[in-house]
C-alpha positions in Angstrom: -15.5 6.1 -13.4 -12.3 7.4 -11.8 -10.3 5.6 -9.6 -7.3 6.3 -7.8 -4.8 4.1 -6.5 -2.3 4.8 -3.6 0.8 3.6 -3.8 4.1 3.3 -1.5 7.6 2.2 -2.5 8.9 0.2 0.1 12.3 -1.1 1.2 12.8 -4.7 -0.9 15.5 -5.7 1.8 15.6 -6.8 5.4 18.5 -4.8 5.9 16.5 -1.8 7.2 18.5 1.1 8.0 17.2 3.7 10.9 18.1 7.6 11.1 19.5 7.8 15.0 18.4 10.7 15.5 14.7 11.0 14.1 14.5 7.4 14.2 12.8 7.3 10.8 13.7 5.0 8.0 16.8 5.9 5.9 15.9 5.1 2.2 19.0 5.9 0.4 20.7 3.2 -1.4 18.4 0.5 -0.4 16.3 -1.1 -3.2 12.9 -0.5 -3.6 9.5 -2.2 -4.4 6.0 -1.4 -4.7 4.3 -2.5 -1.8 2.5 -6.0 -2.5 -0.8 -5.1 -1.3 -0.9 -1.9 -3.1 0.2 -3.6 -6.0 -2.6 -5.8 -5.5 -4.9 -2.6 -5.4 -3.3 -1.5 -8.9 -4.4 -4.5 -10.2 -8.0 -4.6 -8.7 -8.3 -0.9 -10.3 -6.6 -1.9 -13.8 -8.9 -5.2 -13.8 -12.2 -2.7 -13.7 -10.7 -0.6 -16.3 -10.3 -3.5 -18.4 -14.0 -4.5 -17.8 -15.8 -1.2 -17.6 -13.4 1.3 -18.8 -12.3 3.2 -15.5 -9.4 5.5 -15.6 -6.8 4.6 -13.4 -4.8 7.4 -11.5 -1.6 6.0 -9.7 -0.7 8.5 -6.7 2.2 8.3 -4.1 4.1 10.7 -1.2 7.7 10.4 -0.6 11.0 11.6 -2.1 11.7 12.2 -5.6 13.1 8.8 -5.9 9.4 7.6 -5.2 9.2 8.3 -9.3 10.4 4.6 -10.0 7.3 3.1 -8.8 5.1 5.1 -10.7 6.5 4.5 -13.6 6.1 0.7 -13.0 2.7 1.5 -12.3 2.1 3.4 -15.5 3.6 0.8 -17.4 1.4 -1.6 -16.0 -1.5 0.6 -17.7 -2.4 3.5 -15.4 -3.6 6.1 -17.0 -2.0 9.1 -15.0 0.5 9.4 -11.9 1.1 12.0 -9.2 3.8 12.1 -6.9 3.3 14.5 -3.7 6.4 15.2 -2.9 8.0 18.5 -0.6 10.4 18.6 2.3 7.6 19.8 4.4 6.2 16.4 4.4 9.5 14.5 5.6 9.2 12.2 9.2 5.3 12.2 8.6 3.6 9.4 11.0 0.5 7.8 9.5 -1.9 10.4 10.7 0.1 13.3 8.8 0.6 11.1 5.8 -3.0 10.3 5.5 -3.6 14.1 6.1 -1.5 15.3 3.2 -2.8 11.8 0.8 -6.3 13.0 1.8 -5.6 16.8 0.2 -3.8 15.6 -2.7 -6.8 13.6 -3.5 -9.4 16.3 -3.0 -7.5 17.4 -5.7 -8.2 14.7 -8.2 -11.4 14.0 -6.9 -11.8 10.5 -8.1 -15.1 8.1 -7.8 -12.9 5.6 -5.8 -9.9 5.0 -4.0 -7.8 2.0 -3.8 -5.3 1.1 -1.2 -3.6 -1.7 0.1 -4.4 -3.2 3.1 -0.7 -2.0 4.8 2.2 -1.0 4.1 4.8 -4.0 4.7 7.5 -1.3 6.5 5.3 0.0 8.8 2.1 -2.8 8.9 0.0 -0.4 10.7 -2.8 -0.6 8.2 -4.2 2.8 9.3 -3.2 5.2 6.4 -6.2 3.8 4.0 -8.9 4.2 7.2 -7.5 7.6 7.8 -7.8 8.7 4.6 -11.3 8.2 4.3 -12.1 9.7 7.7 -9.9 12.9 6.2 -12.3 12.6 3.2 -15.7 11.6 4.9 -16.6 8.8 2.8 -17.3 5.5 3.3 -14.5 2.8 3.8 -14.4 -0.9 3.0 -11.5 -2.7 4.5 -9.6 -6.1 3.8 -11.2 -6.5 0.7 -10.6 -10.0 -1.2 -12.5 -9.4 -4.5 -14.2 -6.5 -6.0 -16.3 -6.7 -8.7 -18.4 -4.0 -10.8 -22.4 -4.4 -11.3 -23.0 -2.1 -14.3 -26.9 -2.5 -14.2 -26.5 -1.2 -10.4 -23.5 1.1 -10.8 -22.1 -0.4 -7.8 -18.9 -2.1 -6.4 -19.2 -5.4 -5.0 -16.8 -6.0 -2.3 -16.1 -9.6 -1.0 -14.8 -8.7 2.6 -12.5 -11.2 4.5 -12.7 -12.1 8.4 -10.4 -14.2 10.3 -13.5 -17.1 10.0 -15.8 -15.8 7.1 -16.3 -13.1 4.4 -18.8 -10.8 4.1 -20.5 -9.4 0.6 -21.0 -5.8 0.6 -22.2 -3.2 -2.2 -21.4 -0.1 -2.3 -21.9 2.8 -5.0 -21.2 6.7 -4.8 -17.3 7.6 -3.4 -15.6 5.3 -1.0 -12.4 4.1 -0.2 -11.2 0.3 -0.3 -8.3 -1.4 1.4 -7.1 -4.0 -0.8 -5.1 -7.8 0.3 -2.1 -8.8 -1.5 -3.9 -12.1 -2.3 -7.3 -10.4 -4.1 -5.3 -10.1 -7.6 -1.8 -11.4 -8.9 -0.3 -8.2 -10.5 0.3 -8.6 -14.4 3.2 -7.9 -16.4 4.2 -4.6 -17.6 2.7 -3.7 -21.0 5.6 -3.8 -23.7 3.9 -0.4 -25.3 3.6 0.9 -22.2 7.1 0.3 -20.7 8.3 2.0 -24.3 5.8 4.5 -23.8 6.1 5.2 -20.0 8.9 7.5 -20.0 6.9 10.0 -22.3 4.2 10.3 -19.7 4.5 13.2 -17.3 4.7 12.6 -13.6 2.6 14.9 -11.9 4.0 16.9 -8.8 1.8 18.2 -5.8 4.1 20.1 -3.4 3.2 21.7 -0.1 1.9 24.9 -1.8 -1.0 23.2 -3.8 -2.5 21.6 -0.8 -4.7 23.0 1.9 -3.8 21.6 5.1 -1.8 23.2 8.2 1.6 23.0 8.7 0.6 21.9 12.0 -0.6 18.6 11.1 2.2 17.7 8.2 5.6 16.5 8.8 8.0 15.3 12.0 6.5 18.3 13.7 2.8 17.3 12.9 3.3 14.0 14.1 1.5 12.8 17.0 3.2 9.5 17.5 7.1 9.1 17.7 9.3 6.1 17.4 11.0 6.0 21.2 13.6 3.6 20.7 14.8 1.0 17.5 17.0 -2.5 18.0 17.7 -5.1 15.3 15.5 -8.3 16.0 18.1 -10.9 17.4 17.6 -14.3 16.2 18.4 -17.9 17.8 21.0 -19.8 15.8 20.8 -23.2 17.7 20.5 -26.0 15.6 20.0 -29.4 16.4 20.7 -31.8 13.7 19.0 -35.5 13.6 19.8 -38.6 11.6 16.3 -40.9 11.7 14.4 -42.7 9.3 11.8 -41.0 7.4 8.9 -42.2 9.7 11.1 -41.0 12.9 11.9 -37.9 11.3 7.9 -36.9 10.4 7.1 -37.7 14.1 10.2 -35.8 15.5 9.1 -32.7 13.6 5.2 -33.0 14.7 6.7 -33.5 18.4 8.7 -30.3 18.1 6.0 -28.1 16.3 3.8 -29.2 19.2 6.0 -28.8 21.8 6.3 -24.8 20.5 2.5 -24.7 20.5 2.3 -24.6 16.4 0.3 -27.1 16.0 
């Protein structure tokens, strides 16, 4: 079984910078991490590699500095890594991004695709499902647990709802989006940390995929950010000196007043 895991390098800071001209994120000089949901998806794939010998391929789309996220994926145990990087991809919204990534995945031809539920820099939860639609394959979202039935050659997925779980069985090609709570990512393997620099990061450019230029990049993005603004916080602070019982009651009353409990 060949599992492709889509990962995204996201800003690891609240100091998000926005390009005032394009209204897109400025990533230069901003510390980055692998998106938490994507890292859980990677761990889910690596668990299946440990259990049934699956091949794990990590793929990301972004500028060349996104290779750092792929190096981390390799150090955790991924077998191969691919970066989709080209100036023509810049400024892509979720639809253009999913179009590009789906074209790259079509070349890799994995049996199963894992994605994080959503990215913390956008919170749209759109790219994974859109990839499945582009590829014409079944999808399962909000996976809280993934197991593999060797006899049935099928994945058993526990899907989370707000008030319940749904158990699903899927065989054949599919895409699954994963919650960050599904798995605690492993530490990087010492041997893989030493050897990950020796592994090749494969590059997929605009010339390598079959998509129309009208459907990628900023020009191919039907959604545009109209304006951006920094969130303002009310810094008003009230201080009380109360005994523990009265203090606890004051907290409860304040939460009730704000309809939080």
